[in-house]
C-alpha positions as CSV (number, residue, x, y, z in Angstrom):
1,M,34.4,36.0,162.2
2,G,36.7,38.2,164.3
3,R,36.3,41.1,161.6
4,I,32.5,40.9,161.5
5,T,32.0,40.5,165.6
6,H,34.8,42.6,167.1
7,L,34.6,39.8,169.6
8,S,38.3,40.4,170.3
9,A,37.7,44.0,171.1
10,V,35.2,43.3,173.3
11,A,37.0,40.4,175.3
12,D,40.0,42.7,175.7
13,A,37.7,45.3,177.6
14,H,36.1,42.4,179.5
15,G,39.0,40.3,180.8
16,F,37.6,37.1,179.1
17,A,39.2,34.9,176.4
18,V,37.9,34.1,172.8
19,L,39.0,31.5,170.4
20,F,38.3,31.6,166.2
21,P,38.5,27.7,165.4
22,D,38.5,27.4,161.3
23,G,36.2,25.2,159.7
24,Y,37.2,22.7,156.9
25,K,37.0,24.7,153.8
26,Q,35.1,27.8,155.9
27,S,32.6,25.3,156.8
28,W,31.3,23.3,159.8
29,A,29.6,19.4,159.6
30,V,25.7,19.9,160.3
31,P,23.3,17.0,160.0
32,G,21.3,16.8,157.0
33,S,23.3,20.1,155.5
34,E,25.0,20.0,152.3
35,T,28.5,22.0,153.5
36,P,32.1,20.6,152.5
37,A,32.3,19.7,156.3
38,Q,29.5,17.8,156.2
39,Q,30.1,15.9,153.2
40,A,33.6,15.0,153.9
41,G,32.7,13.6,157.3
42,I,34.5,15.8,159.6
43,D,33.7,15.3,163.3
44,D,33.8,19.0,164.1
45,V,32.4,18.4,167.5
46,A,35.5,16.3,168.3
47,F,37.5,19.1,167.0
48,I,36.1,21.8,169.1
49,R,36.2,19.2,172.2
50,S,39.6,18.8,171.6
51,L,40.5,22.4,171.3
52,L,39.3,23.1,174.8
53,D,40.7,20.2,176.4
54,S,44.3,21.6,174.8
55,L,43.9,25.5,175.4
56,G,42.3,25.3,179.1
57,P,45.7,23.9,180.7
58,R,47.9,25.9,177.9
59,Y,46.6,29.0,178.8
60,D,45.5,28.2,182.4
61,I,41.7,29.1,181.7
62,D,38.4,27.1,182.5
63,S,37.4,25.4,179.3
64,S,34.8,23.5,180.9
65,S,31.9,26.3,180.9
66,A,32.8,28.3,177.6
67,I,30.0,29.9,175.4
68,A,29.9,29.0,171.7
69,T,28.8,31.6,169.2
70,G,28.6,31.7,165.5
71,I,27.1,33.2,162.5
72,S,25.2,31.5,159.5
73,N,26.6,27.9,159.4
74,G,28.4,28.6,162.5
75,A,25.4,29.3,164.0
76,F,23.7,26.0,162.7
77,F,26.9,24.3,164.0
78,V,27.0,25.8,167.8
79,Q,23.4,24.2,167.8
80,V,25.0,21.0,167.2
81,L,27.4,21.9,170.1
82,G,24.5,22.6,172.3
83,C,23.4,19.0,171.9
84,R,26.6,17.0,171.8
85,L,29.0,19.2,174.0
86,V,27.3,20.2,177.0
87,D,30.1,19.2,179.2
88,H,32.1,21.7,178.2
89,L,29.7,24.5,177.5
90,A,27.6,26.9,179.9
91,G,25.4,28.3,176.7
92,I,25.5,28.8,172.6
93,V,24.3,32.3,171.0
94,P,23.4,31.2,167.6
95,V,23.1,34.2,165.4
96,A,21.2,34.3,162.0
97,G,21.5,30.4,162.4
98,L,18.3,28.2,163.5
99,M,18.1,24.4,164.2
100,S,17.9,22.1,161.6
101,R,15.0,19.3,161.5
102,N,17.3,16.6,160.9
103,L,19.5,17.4,164.3
104,A,16.3,17.9,166.2
105,A,15.4,14.6,165.6
106,H,18.7,13.1,167.5
107,C,19.3,16.0,169.7
108,T,19.7,14.5,173.5
109,P,21.6,17.1,175.3
110,S,22.8,15.4,178.6
111,R,22.0,18.3,180.7
112,P,20.1,21.5,180.4
113,I,22.2,24.2,178.5
114,S,21.4,28.2,177.8
115,V,20.5,29.5,174.7
116,L,20.3,33.3,173.5
117,E,19.3,33.1,170.0
118,I,19.5,36.0,167.5
119,Y,17.5,36.3,164.1
120,G,16.4,38.6,162.0
121,T,12.8,38.4,160.4
122,A,13.7,39.6,157.1
123,D,16.4,36.6,156.9
124,A,15.4,33.9,155.0
125,L,14.6,31.0,157.2
126,Y,12.9,32.9,160.1
127,G,9.9,31.0,159.3
128,G,11.7,27.9,158.8
129,D,11.2,25.5,155.6
130,Q,11.5,21.5,155.3
131,N,15.0,21.4,156.8
132,T,15.2,24.1,159.3
133,L,12.9,24.6,162.5
134,S,11.6,28.3,162.4
135,F,12.9,31.1,164.9
136,A,10.2,30.3,167.4
137,D,10.0,26.4,167.0
138,T,14.0,26.6,167.8
139,L,13.6,28.6,170.8
140,A,10.3,26.2,171.6
141,F,12.8,23.0,171.1
142,W,15.3,24.6,173.6
143,A,12.8,25.5,176.2
144,L,11.6,22.1,176.1
145,A,14.8,20.7,176.4
146,D,15.8,22.8,179.5
147,K,12.6,21.9,181.1
148,C,11.5,25.4,181.0
149,P,8.3,26.1,183.2
150,G,4.9,28.1,181.5
151,T,5.2,30.2,178.5
152,A,8.2,32.8,177.3
153,A,8.1,36.5,178.7
154,S,7.7,39.1,175.7
155,G,9.7,42.1,176.1
156,A,11.0,44.9,173.7
157,L,14.3,46.9,173.3
158,P,13.9,50.8,172.9
159,D,14.6,51.9,169.9
160,T,17.2,53.9,169.9
161,A,19.1,53.4,166.6
162,H,16.2,54.5,164.3
163,D,17.5,52.3,161.4
164,Q,14.2,50.7,160.2
165,T,14.5,47.6,162.5
166,T,13.2,47.0,166.2
167,V,13.8,44.0,168.5
168,S,11.3,41.8,170.1
169,T,12.4,39.3,173.1
170,S,11.2,36.4,174.2
171,S,12.5,34.7,177.4
172,W,12.0,31.6,179.6
173,T,13.3,31.6,183.0
174,G,13.2,29.2,186.0
175,C,14.5,26.3,183.4
176,A,16.3,23.2,185.1
177,S,19.8,23.7,186.4
178,R,19.3,27.4,186.0
179,A,19.6,27.6,182.1
180,E,17.8,30.3,180.5
181,V,16.3,30.2,177.0
182,T,16.1,34.0,175.3
183,G,15.3,34.9,171.8
184,Y,16.3,38.2,169.9
185,A,13.6,38.8,167.1
186,V,15.0,41.6,165.0
187,N,12.3,43.2,163.2
188,G,13.2,44.1,159.4
189,G,16.8,42.9,160.3
190,G,18.5,40.7,157.7
191,H,21.2,38.0,157.6
192,A,23.8,39.8,160.3
193,W,25.5,39.9,163.4
194,P,24.1,43.1,165.1
195,G,26.2,46.1,166.0
196,G,28.8,44.3,163.5
197,E,30.2,44.9,160.4
198,P,27.7,43.6,157.7
199,L,28.3,40.6,155.6
200,G,27.5,42.4,152.6
201,G,25.3,44.8,150.9
202,V,21.8,45.7,151.9
203,E,20.3,44.1,148.9
204,E,21.9,40.9,149.3
205,F,22.1,40.6,152.9
206,G,19.2,42.8,154.6
207,I,19.8,45.3,157.1
208,T,22.6,45.1,159.9
209,T,20.7,46.7,162.9
210,E,22.3,49.2,165.3
211,Q,19.8,48.6,168.2
212,F,22.0,46.5,170.1
213,D,25.6,45.0,169.8
214,A,25.4,41.2,169.7
215,S,28.9,40.9,171.0
216,E,28.2,43.0,174.1
217,L,25.3,40.9,174.9
218,I,27.2,37.7,174.2
219,W,29.5,39.0,177.4
220,T,26.5,39.6,179.7
221,F,25.1,36.5,178.8
222,L,28.7,34.6,179.5
223,R,28.9,36.7,182.8
224,R,25.7,35.4,183.7
225,H,26.6,31.9,183.3
226,R,30.3,31.2,184.0
């Protein structure tokens, strides 16, 4: 996660703390999934809660309004945290991971939480499947949970990278408790962290867009909601 995202360098530049927890056998427990953590019955929500509770006093930081982010299985897991750990979170930023249908059926967050969802249209689950909500339906789920009024405002980032990708944005504002729900759809983008190190070859993972830096975007998101 640290190597792919360069979040440590972004944190050092802007003065915020970043934590990289390790999941069981490099996985996280997500309802309905077959990850090693889920199959072993690991309570990863309790694990993250304990980490935040212990690190806040130790390092004199406010760990009650964190931003949770992750990629792939980690992104599916931060959706779980958005449902079950809102007392410790200001927002979630899932990258290349959506809302599982199993989780959506039982997700009742105790208060609104801001969401920034980033996903590539060339990634396998962009349109959803029998186990996963689509990118659009994941955003709609959070907009409903956050009591966002009306429909999303659409936009686009300028094409500065000329790397065969473009970025479309959708955003709901005026949501309950000043929450926001925003989606970045990377048109032509693959299973990747935008602006980060590719997970592997283009043939397997698709294009890693350079149209924006997801880690810098997370900082601006954190700054709005901390």
